N, C-alpha and C positions, 0 to 999 in steps of 0.2 A: 407510402406512408400517408399520403390523403384519405384513403379507404380505413386505415387505421383510427385517423384522428376522427372522421366522420363515424364510425363505430363508437369508440369512445364517448364523443357528445352525447349518439342517439342512449347509449348504456347508462350516461350519468342522468339523465332524463328521468327514465325510468327506476333506478336505483332504489330510491327513499322507499318506494312501493315495496321493490321485493325485500327488502328490508322488513318493511312490516307484515307481509307473508309469512317470512320466515320466522318472524318471532311470535305472530299469533301458532302459527302450526308446533311450534317447540314448546313455547311458554314463555321463552326468556329473550333479554335482549341479546346476553350472549352466545347461546348456541343458533337464533338466528342470523346474527351477523354472522358468524362464522361459515353457515351454508351458503350466505351472500358471498363472503371473499370466495369462498373455493369455487363459486360459479364464475364471478370473475376470471380467479385465476385459468381454470377449465377455456375459457373462451380464449383468452392469451396464448394458451397454449395450442388451440386450437377451436379456429371458428365458424368452423364447417355448419354444425348444428344451429347456432344463432342465426349465420347467415344465409341458410337456405330454407327458414321460414318467409322472412320477407316482412314481416312484422317485427319490429325491434323487443317493442312488450311480449309478443306470445316467446317470441325467441330467448330473450332470458329467463322467462318463467320455464319453457322447455328445458333450458342446459340445467336450470337449479334443480328441476325434478329428475334428471337425466341422474343425478349427482345424491340426491334424495332417496330416489328408491334402490340405488345401490347399495346406499348405506344400508339399507333393511328398514327405512325412515323410524329411527329411533328417538324417543323424549326422553330426556337423561333428567330426570326429577326425582327424586328420593325424597318420598312423602312416610310420615310417620301418622298415629293417634287419626282425627276425624276425615282427612285429607288422604289417609290410604286408598280409602274407598274410591273415590275420585276417580286415581288415579287404575285402579282395578276396572272398573266401568270403562275408563278412556281403550283399555286393553279388548274390551269385547266388542267393540265400535266396527262395523264393516268395514274391509280393508277400503283405503282411498276415498270414504265418503269425505273426511273432515279435509282434505286437500279439494275437491271437485269443490264442496258447501265455500271454504273460505274463497277461491279462485273467482267464483259464480257473484257471492255477495258481497264480502270485503270492496273485492278487486274491481268486481263486474266487469268479469270477460264472458263474452257470452258461452253458450255450449257449445258451439263449433271452436271457440277459442281454447277452449279448456279441454276438450277432446285432443285437439296440437298440441297444448302443452303435456296432458297426461298419457300421449300416444295410444286412445283409443278409442272407439266410434263415438259419434254425438247423440245416438241415443243412449247408449251406457253414461256417458256423461250427466245426461238428462236424470237417469234413474241414483245415480249417486247421490244426487244435490234431493231425489225426493226421499232417498232410504237416511241422509245423514240428517234432513228434518227431524224426522218422527224417530229418530233415535235419539237426538237432542232434545225433542220435548219429552221424551220417556226417561231422562235422564237426572243428575244431582241437580239438586233445588238447593234453595238457600235465603238468607237475607240479605236484602241488597239497600244499599244507601244512595242518593244521587243527591248532586251536587250541581246546580245548574241554577243559575240567575234568571232565565227567561221562563216565566210561569207557563206559556202554551209548552216550549218545548220542554221543561220537564215534565208537565201531563202529557204528552206522548210518549217519553221514555217510561212513566210508569207504567203506562197502559200495554206498553210493551212487555215489560217485563212481569207483570200480573200477568199477562196471556200464558208466558212462558210455564206458571205455576211457582214462579218467586213471589217470595214477602217481600214490600217494600216498606223499609224501617222510618222513611223520614227523607224529606226532600230539602236541604241546605241553600241559602241565596250566598253567604259569605262564609269567609275562612271561620270568623268565628263563630257562627253559629253549624258551622262541619264539625270540628272540633269535638265542640259540643254533644252535639247529634251524634257524631262516632263514637267518642267513648261513653256514650250512655248505651248505648244499643247493638255496639260490636257487631257490625256488619259484616257478612263471609264474601262481598262485593261491593266495590265503590264504584260509581260513576261519575266522572267528573268534569265537568269545563275547567277550561283553561281561564279565562277571565270572567271574575265574579262580579257581581252588583256594584260593590262598596271599592271597584278596581284591587282589592285583594285578589290572592291568586289561588286558584284552584292547586298547583302544584304545591306550592306553600303547606297549605290544607291537608294535601294525603301525606305529605313528609311530615307533619306534625302526626296524623295519624298513627302512618306507619310507626313512630317512636314512639307510642302509646299503647297501641295493639300488638305490635310485631307484622310480619309478612299479611298482607293480605293480597288478593288478585285488585287490580286496580286498571279499569278503563278511562282514558281520556277520550276527551271530544273535543276537538280544535278546527277552525275553519282553514288552520294551516299544518298540516299533518307535515310535511317536507321540515319544517322547522326542527321537529323533533324525532325527526327519521335520519339524521346525520351520521352514528354512528359511535359519535363519542358517548363519553359516560358522564352520566345515567342517564339512560332515555326508557319511555316504555316499551314494556314487551305488547302490551294493545291498545290501539289507538283507532278511532274512527274519524271520518269526515263529516262535518257540517258543510254543506246542508247534507244529511243523512234519510238514508230510506228505512223504512222496518226492518228487511231482511237484512242488514248491516248489522243492527245494533240486538238482534236476536241472534245472528252468528256471532259476533263480539264476546256476547253476556253468555252463549252456552261454552263456546273455547274458553274463556275465562274462569268460568266456575271450574274445571278440571284441574287449573293450577294454582297453587295456593302461595308460591313465593312470586313476586313481580317484580320486575324492577322500576325504583321511581326515582324521580326527579331530581335533583339538587338545585335551590334556589339560584 
């Protein structure tokens, strides 16, 4: 019994970040969380894979990947219109590259840990990440809007996004500015901080824009990601943590550009 309790505590610590990974991989809260639930059920049924790794975080992701691989790594998102091209491009990417990239950049696993999770050699994990970065740089580009009240951070994000080949349509510091900018420019992707300059909410700003524009992929940026990764409805599909590094932003932006529909947050 004590082993089960200890295992549950270890899993609970890392579960929010497994949800983040699953959502970024599938493009939606519901699909990502479904894989997280299946992972927990698999461990409950047989904890062998989880226990034999030794590192609880790596073990959790390894069980996830055994399920993901056995399901054929589907991305169940129906697209039409301009976004259909993005989905077609997603199918053309080299197998396992997105997984390796997200594990290494967003979840900050070492190449050795990525190799363990994916059951491959370390040099293959490194090569997959190299390929992923190259393919992402050559993939879908679009118009990006930034909602961030810290000028230095906003400038950093802008530089990263432009380096990927996207156009930044503007930077907003408050909910009011964001709604006005987004309504006017109609961006393809929004990066939004949670807490804004006048104590208004980036969550509220995004929901206002979703109401006005329809589904637009959104990446939320927060210092407290676990608060938005509980598994409750509605939570973001794409999330990066402050303080972030350039590779995390690049990876999140590249992934989000493939998906037209993003789960948004209710105030």
